[in-house]
FIKOLZA-1660 file (N, C-alpha, C; in steps of 0.1 Angstrom, whole numbers, plus 5000, padded with zeros to 4 digits):
% residues 93
   i   px   py   pz ch aa at
   1 3887 1687 3345  A  M  N
   1 3885 1681 3358  A  M CA
   1 3890 1666 3358  A  M  C
   2 3898 1663 3368  A  K  N
   2 3904 1650 3369  A  K CA
   2 3902 1644 3383  A  K  C
   3 3900 1631 3384  A  A  N
   3 3897 1625 3397  A  A CA
   3 3903 1611 3397  A  A  C
   4 3903 1606 3409  A  A  N
   4 3908 1592 3412  A  A CA
   4 3897 1585 3420  A  A  C
   5 3898 1572 3419  A  V  N
   5 3889 1564 3428  A  V CA
   5 3891 1567 3442  A  V  C
   6 3881 1570 3450  A  G  N
   6 3882 1574 3464  A  G CA
   6 3880 1588 3466  A  G  C
   7 3882 1597 3456  A  D  N
   7 3879 1611 3457  A  D CA
   7 3864 1613 3459  A  D  C
   8 3861 1625 3465  A  R  N
   8 3847 1629 3466  A  R CA
   8 3843 1638 3455  A  R  C
   9 3831 1636 3450  A  L  N
   9 3825 1645 3440  A  L CA
   9 3814 1653 3447  A  L  C
  10 3815 1666 3447  A  V  N
  10 3805 1675 3454  A  V CA
  10 3798 1683 3443  A  V  C
  11 3785 1682 3443  A  L  N
  11 3777 1690 3434  A  L CA
  11 3771 1701 3443  A  L  C
  12 3775 1714 3441  A  E  N
  12 3770 1725 3449  A  E CA
  12 3755 1727 3447  A  E  C
  13 3748 1729 3458  A  S  N
  13 3734 1732 3457  A  S CA
  13 3731 1745 3451  A  S  C
  14 3720 1746 3445  A  T  N
  14 3716 1759 3439  A  T CA
  14 3706 1766 3448  A  T  C
  15 3703 1760 3460  A  S  N
  15 3694 1766 3469  A  S CA
  15 3700 1766 3483  A  S  C
  16 3697 1776 3491  A  R  N
  16 3702 1776 3505  A  R CA
  16 3694 1766 3514  A  R  C
  17 3683 1761 3509  A  D  N
  17 3675 1752 3517  A  D CA
  17 3679 1738 3515  A  D  C
  18 3688 1735 3505  A  R  N
  18 3692 1721 3502  A  R CA
  18 3708 1721 3504  A  R  C
  19 3713 1710 3510  A  P  N
  19 3727 1708 3511  A  P CA
  19 3733 1704 3498  A  P  C
  20 3747 1705 3497  A  D  N
  20 3754 1700 3486  A  D CA
  20 3752 1685 3485  A  D  C
  21 3753 1680 3473  A  H  N
  21 3751 1665 3470  A  H CA
  21 3765 1660 3470  A  H  C
  22 3768 1650 3478  A  V  N
  22 3782 1645 3480  A  V CA
  22 3782 1630 3477  A  V  C
  23 3792 1626 3470  A  G  N
  23 3794 1611 3467  A  G CA
  23 3809 1608 3466  A  G  C
  24 3811 1595 3466  A  I  N
  24 3825 1589 3465  A  I CA
  24 3826 1583 3451  A  I  C
  25 3837 1587 3444  A  I  N
  25 3840 1581 3431  A  I CA
  25 3845 1567 3433  A  I  C
  26 3837 1557 3428  A  V  N
  26 3840 1543 3430  A  V CA
  26 3846 1537 3417  A  V  C
  27 3845 1543 3405  A  A  N
  27 3851 1538 3393  A  A CA
  27 3853 1549 3383  A  A  C
  28 3863 1547 3375  A  L  N
  28 3866 1557 3364  A  L CA
  28 3862 1550 3351  A  L  C
  29 3858 1558 3341  A  R  N
  29 3856 1553 3327  A  R CA
  29 3868 1556 3318  A  R  C
  30 3877 1565 3322  A  H  N
  30 3888 1569 3314  A  H CA
  30 3901 1568 3323  A  H  C
  31 3912 1562 3318  A  P  N
  31 3924 1561 3327  A  P CA
  31 3930 1574 3331  A  P  C
  32 3927 1585 3324  A  D  N
  32 3933 1598 3327  A  D CA
  32 3925 1605 3338  A  D  C
  33 3915 1599 3343  A  G  N
  33 3907 1605 3354  A  G CA
  33 3897 1615 3350  A  G  C
  34 3894 1616 3337  A  S  N
  34 3884 1626 3332  A  S CA
  34 3870 1620 3333  A  S  C
  35 3860 1628 3333  A  P  N
  35 3846 1623 3334  A  P CA
  35 3842 1615 3322  A  P  C
  36 3832 1607 3324  A  P  N
  36 3823 1605 3335  A  P CA
  36 3828 1596 3346  A  P  C
  37 3822 1597 3358  A  Y  N
  37 3826 1589 3370  A  Y CA
  37 3814 1581 3374  A  Y  C
  38 3817 1569 3380  A  V  N
  38 3807 1561 3387  A  V CA
  38 3808 1566 3402  A  V  C
  39 3797 1571 3407  A  V  N
  39 3797 1578 3420  A  V CA
  39 3786 1571 3429  A  V  C
  40 3790 1568 3441  A  R  N
  40 3781 1563 3451  A  R CA
  40 3777 1575 3460  A  R  C
  41 3765 1580 3459  A  W  N
  41 3760 1591 3466  A  W CA
  41 3758 1587 3481  A  W  C
  42 3763 1595 3490  A  L  N
  42 3763 1592 3504  A  L CA
  42 3749 1592 3510  A  L  C
  43 3741 1600 3505  A  D  N
  43 3727 1601 3511  A  D CA
  43 3717 1592 3504  A  D  C
  44 3721 1586 3493  A  E  N
  44 3711 1577 3486  A  E CA
  44 3716 1562 3486  A  E  C
  45 3729 1560 3488  A  E  N
  45 3734 1546 3489  A  E CA
  45 3732 1538 3476  A  E  C
  46 3733 1545 3465  A  H  N
  46 3733 1538 3452  A  H CA
  46 3744 1544 3443  A  H  C
  47 3747 1537 3432  A  E  N
  47 3758 1542 3423  A  E CA
  47 3751 1546 3410  A  E  C
  48 3757 1557 3405  A  V  N
  48 3752 1562 3392  A  V CA
  48 3764 1567 3384  A  V  C
  49 3762 1568 3370  A  L  N
  49 3772 1574 3362  A  L CA
  49 3770 1589 3361  A  L  C
  50 3780 1597 3364  A  V  N
  50 3778 1611 3365  A  V CA
  50 3788 1619 3355  A  V  C
  51 3782 1628 3348  A  F  N
  51 3789 1637 3340  A  F CA
  51 3789 1651 3347  A  F  C
  52 3799 1655 3355  A  P  N
  52 3798 1667 3363  A  P CA
  52 3796 1679 3355  A  P  C
  53 3788 1688 3360  A  G  N
  53 3786 1701 3354  A  G CA
  53 3794 1712 3360  A  G  C
  54 3790 1725 3358  A  P  N
  54 3798 1736 3362  A  P CA
  54 3798 1738 3378  A  P  C
  55 3788 1733 3384  A  R  N
  55 3787 1734 3399  A  R CA
  55 3794 1723 3406  A  R  C
  56 3801 1714 3399  A  A  N
  56 3808 1703 3405  A  A CA
  56 3822 1706 3409  A  A  C
  57 3827 1699 3419  A  R  N
  57 3841 1700 3423  A  R CA
  57 3846 1686 3428  A  R  C
  58 3859 1684 3427  A  I  N
  58 3865 1672 3433  A  I CA
  58 3872 1675 3446  A  I  C
  59 3870 1667 3456  A  E  N
  59 3878 1668 3468  A  E CA
  59 3886 1655 3468  A  E  C
  60 3899 1657 3467  A  R  N
  60 3909 1646 3467  A  R CA
  60 3911 1640 3480  A  R  C
  61 3913 1627 3480  A  R  N
  61 3916 1619 3492  A  R CA
  61 3931 1621 3494  A  R  C
  62 3935 1626 3505  A  R  N
  62 3949 1629 3507  A  R CA
  62 3957 1616 3512  A  R  C
  63 3969 1615 3507  A  A  N
  63 3977 1603 3510  A  A CA
  63 3985 1605 3523  A  A  C
  64 3987 1617 3527  A  D  N
  64 3995 1620 3539  A  D CA
  64 3986 1620 3551  A  D  C
  65 3988 1611 3561  A  P  N
  65 3979 1610 3573  A  P CA
  65 3980 1622 3582  A  P  C
  66 3991 1630 3581  A  A  N
  66 3992 1642 3589  A  A CA
  66 3983 1653 3585  A  A  C
  67 3979 1652 3572  A  E  N
  67 3970 1663 3567  A  E CA
  67 3955 1658 3569  A  E  C
  68 3946 1668 3567  A  S  N
  68 3932 1664 3568  A  S CA
  68 3929 1654 3557  A  S  C
  69 3919 1646 3559  A  V  N
  69 3916 1635 3550  A  V CA
  69 3911 1641 3536  A  V  C
  70 3903 1651 3536  A  W  N
  70 3898 1656 3523  A  W CA
  70 3903 1670 3520  A  W  C
  71 3908 1672 3508  A  G  N
  71 3913 1685 3504  A  G CA
  71 3906 1689 3491  A  G  C
  72 3902 1701 3489  A  T  N
  72 3896 1705 3477  A  T CA
  72 3906 1706 3466  A  T  C
  73 3904 1700 3455  A  A  N
  73 3913 1700 3443  A  A CA
  73 3908 1708 3432  A  A  C
  74 3896 1705 3428  A  D  N
  74 3890 1712 3416  A  D CA
  74 3878 1720 3421  A  D  C
  75 3878 1732 3418  A  R  N
  75 3866 1740 3420  A  R CA
  75 3862 1746 3407  A  R  C
  76 3850 1750 3405  A  P  N
  76 3846 1756 3392  A  P CA
  76 3856 1767 3388  A  P  C
  77 3862 1766 3377  A  G  N
  77 3871 1776 3372  A  G CA
  77 3886 1773 3376  A  G  C
  78 3889 1763 3383  A  S  N
  78 3903 1760 3387  A  S CA
  78 3909 1750 3377  A  S  C
  79 3922 1749 3377  A  H  N
  79 3929 1740 3368  A  H CA
  79 3939 1732 3376  A  H  C
  80 3934 1726 3387  A  A  N
  80 3943 1717 3395  A  A CA
  80 3947 1705 3388  A  A  C
  81 3959 1699 3391  A  G  N
  81 3963 1687 3385  A  G CA
  81 3957 1675 3392  A  G  C
  82 3961 1663 3387  A  S  N
  82 3955 1651 3393  A  S CA
  82 3967 1643 3400  A  S  C
  83 3971 1648 3412  A  A  N
  83 3982 1642 3419  A  A CA
  83 3977 1631 3429  A  A  C
  84 3964 1630 3431  A  A  N
  84 3959 1620 3441  A  A CA
  84 3962 1606 3437  A  A  C
  85 3964 1598 3447  A  E  N
  85 3967 1584 3444  A  E CA
  85 3953 1576 3445  A  E  C
  86 3952 1565 3437  A  R  N
  86 3941 1557 3438  A  R CA
  86 3942 1548 3450  A  R  C
  87 3931 1548 3458  A  R  N
  87 3930 1540 3470  A  R CA
  87 3928 1525 3467  A  R  C
  88 3921 1522 3457  A  H  N
  88 3919 1508 3453  A  H CA
  88 3916 1508 3438  A  H  C
  89 3917 1496 3432  A  S  N
  89 3916 1495 3418  A  S CA
  89 3901 1496 3413  A  S  C
  90 3900 1499 3400  A  D  N
  90 3887 1501 3394  A  D CA
  90 3881 1487 3392  A  D  C
  91 3872 1482 3400  A  S  N
  91 3866 1469 3399  A  S CA
  91 3854 1468 3390  A  S  C
  92 3850 1479 3384  A  A  N
  92 3838 1479 3376  A  A CA
  92 3841 1475 3362  A  A  C
  93 3853 1475 3358  A  E  N
  93 3857 1471 3344  A  E CA
  93 3862 1457 3343  A  E  C
% end
């Protein structure tokens, strides 16, 4: 799994009664985009260090304004590359 700052991290819910947990990646700990990620959860408004598990996927921020803003890049079991561009620099380091 590879990500860039500005991508979304989605943790798929294990229950139909609960929605997926969605956050924005705000910082990387490794320059190659591998986990862990610093994520700001949209529903909790705080940042945490996340080591994604098997129910996690990355939704890349698309650079082309003609396309939809979010595109699914990594799903469990996929091997998508990391072609997304960083929207802003990693200010946490």
